[in-house]
N, C-alpha and C positions, 0 to 999 in steps of 0.2 A: 504494500500500500504506500502511496505517496500522499503528502499533505499539501493541499493547495488552499488558497484563500478565495472565497466567493466575492463577488462584487460588493456585497453588503458587509464584508469584513469577517464573516464567520469562517471557521476552519472546516474543511471537508477532507476526509480521508478517502482516497480514490484508488480502486484496484487498477494498477498500472497495466495489467494484462488486458483490460477492457478498452483501452484507448485506441481509437482508430486513426484520428487525425488531431493535430494541434496547429492552429493557425492564428496569426496576429494581424489584425486589420482595423484599426490599431489595437483594439481590445483583443485579449487572448481567448480564443474559443477552443474548448476541448470537445471533440465528438467521440462518443463511445460507440462500440460495435452494435449497441442496441438502437442507435440513432439519436439518443438523447444528447443534447448540446448544453454546454454551460460556459459562462464567462467567468474567468478567474483573473486575479490581480497580477499574478506572476507573468513574466515575459515568456514567450514560446521557448526560447533557448533554455530558460530555467526548468521548465516542465520537461523538456526533452532530456536534459541532464539528469533530472531526478529519475526519469523512467530508465535511462541507461544504467544508472547506479543501482536501481532496484533489480533490473534484469541480471546484472553482474552478481548481486548478493544472492539471488536464488539460483544462479547457474544456468539461466536460459541461454546466454551467449555461448557458453561452453558446450552445452548439449547440441545446439544448432550446428556448431562447427564440427562436432563429432559425427553427426548424421550426414553432413555434406561430405566429409572425408570418406565415410563408409560407402556412400552412393557413388563417389568418384572411383573408388577402388574396385567396385563391381564390374 
């Protein structure tokens, strides 16, 4: 989970695996795979950094690399 701040200042813990897109226009919009959109105070680069860090913590990047290597070896 990552912590983001809603436009009203409240904190929201968001499942980083559910994020489909992050865009900054100039407000930062996060779109979930469910289609739900929300505006947050953090910049897009901050949200992306938090998602990358979270993925590293849970090993998503490592497992993806291993699957790709296995597929390439076949």
